[in-house]
C-alpha positions in Angstrom: -13.6 18.0 -18.4 -11.1 17.8 -16.4 -8.2 16.0 -17.1 -7.2 12.2 -17.1 -3.4 11.2 -16.0 -1.1 9.5 -13.8 0.9 12.4 -12.0 3.4 9.6 -9.5 2.9 6.5 -7.5 5.2 4.9 -6.0 6.0 0.7 -5.0 8.0 -0.7 -1.9 10.6 -2.3 -1.9 9.6 -5.6 -1.0 6.9 -5.9 -4.0 9.7 -5.4 -6.4 12.0 -7.7 -4.3 9.1 -10.7 -4.8 8.0 -10.2 -7.9 11.4 -9.9 -9.1 11.6 -6.4 -10.6 13.1 -3.0 -11.0 11.3 -0.4 -10.2 11.8 1.0 -14.7 11.5 -2.9 -15.6 8.0 -2.6 -13.7 7.1 1.4 -14.3 7.6 -0.2 -18.6 4.9 -3.6 -17.8 2.6 -1.2 -16.4 2.2 1.6 -19.3 2.3 -1.8 -21.5 -0.3 -3.8 -19.4 -2.7 -1.3 -17.8 -4.0 0.3 -20.9 -3.7 3.4 -17.8 -2.7 6.9 -20.4 0.6 8.5 -20.2 1.1 11.5 -21.1 4.4 13.2 -23.4 3.0 16.8 -23.3 0.1 16.4 -24.2 -0.5 13.7 -26.6 -1.3 11.1 -25.5 0.7 7.3 -25.2 -1.3 5.0 -25.1 -4.9 3.9 -24.3 -7.2 0.3 -23.3 -9.3 -1.4 -21.2 -9.0 1.1 -18.4 -9.2 4.8 -19.5 -11.9 3.3 -22.0 -13.3 2.4 -18.9 -13.0 6.0 -17.0 -13.8 7.1 -21.2 -17.3 4.9 -20.3 -17.7 6.6 -16.0 -16.7 10.0 -16.9 -19.7 9.9 -20.5 -22.7 7.8 -18.0 -21.9 10.2 -14.8 -21.8 14.1 -16.2 -25.1 16.2 -17.9 -25.4 18.6 -20.6 -23.9 20.9 -18.9 -20.6 19.5 -17.7 -21.3 18.9 -14.7 -20.7 15.3 -12.6 -23.5 13.5 -11.7 -23.5 11.4 -8.7 -22.0 7.7 -8.4 -19.6 9.3 -11.5 -16.5 8.7 -8.8 -17.9 4.8 -7.8 -17.8 4.2 -11.3 -14.4 5.6 -12.0 -12.8 3.1 -8.4 -14.6 0.3 -9.5 -12.8 0.8 -13.1 -9.3 0.7 -11.1 -9.7 -1.9 -8.7 -10.7 -4.2 -11.9 -7.5 -2.3 -13.8 -5.4 -3.5 -10.1 -6.7 -7.3 -10.5 -5.5 -7.7 -13.7 -1.6 -5.9 -13.1 -1.8 -8.4 -10.6 -2.7 -11.4 -12.1 -0.1 -9.9 -15.3 2.2 -9.6 -12.3 1.6 -13.7 -10.2 2.9 -15.1 -14.4 5.6 -13.0 -15.1 7.4 -13.3 -11.4 
């Protein structure tokens, strides 16, 4: 199975200004609220609904030989959409 981890992301200065957070504050907030698996070496630091959603997609759309089944990418994309909506709602409450 492939490894699921966040490699990098970027945020526009306009977004940081509109939510009144520094890049570091936003990064810490996302680590806490998103539930995405962040890695320190090989040890997952946090898990949450997003990570569980991705795992469910991998389980549901992977055959017994470990091959991807059609629909896996769409399932994972839906996980990301749901997570982004929740993060934006949370950020809106903070700002």
